[in-house]
C-alpha positions, -999 to +999 in steps of 0.1 A: -524-209-160-492-192-172-459-196-155-440-165-144-415-170-172-443-170-198-457-138-183-423-121-185-419-133-221-453-119-230-445-085-214-412-084-233-430-092-266-456-065-259-430-039-249-408-048-279-437-043-303-446-010-288-410+002-291-411-009-327-443+010-333-429+042-318-397+039-339-418+033-370-439+064-362-407+084-357-393+072-390-425+082-408-425+116-392-389+122-402-397+111-438-425+136-439-407+165-422-373+162-439-383+171-474-405+199-461-376+214-441-354+212-472-380+229-493-385+256-467-348+261-466-347+268-503-339+235-518-354+229-553-382+204-554-364+185-582-333+180-560-356+167-532-371+143-558-337+129-567-327+126-530-358+106-523-354+085-554-388+093-568-395+089-605-425+111-603-427+146-589-462+138-577-446+112-553-423+139-539-452+163-534-468+137-511-439+142-487-437+180-487-460+206-471-461+242-482-469+267-455-492+296-465-469+320-446-439+309-468-458+316-500-456+354-494-419+352-487-412+332-519-433+356-539-415+387-525-381+371-531-388+358-566-411+384-582-394+414-598-417+439-581-418+419-548-394+442-530 
């Protein structure tokens, strides 16, 4: 049978690991969202690559998402007959 002190220590360990898991998930979400927000804001993919420290552009593409709705805006802005 566990003592009260052991039960409290077990609860602290469990709550500590769940906090760590939440912080880890938040960090992963920020890592995935940050480059996408930069790209959507007009940053060049090569600049994002340098900021993330990736040697390969394929690694950077893993952390970015392109929205279909943004493709039309980019095409209209970049294509000579887009306006």
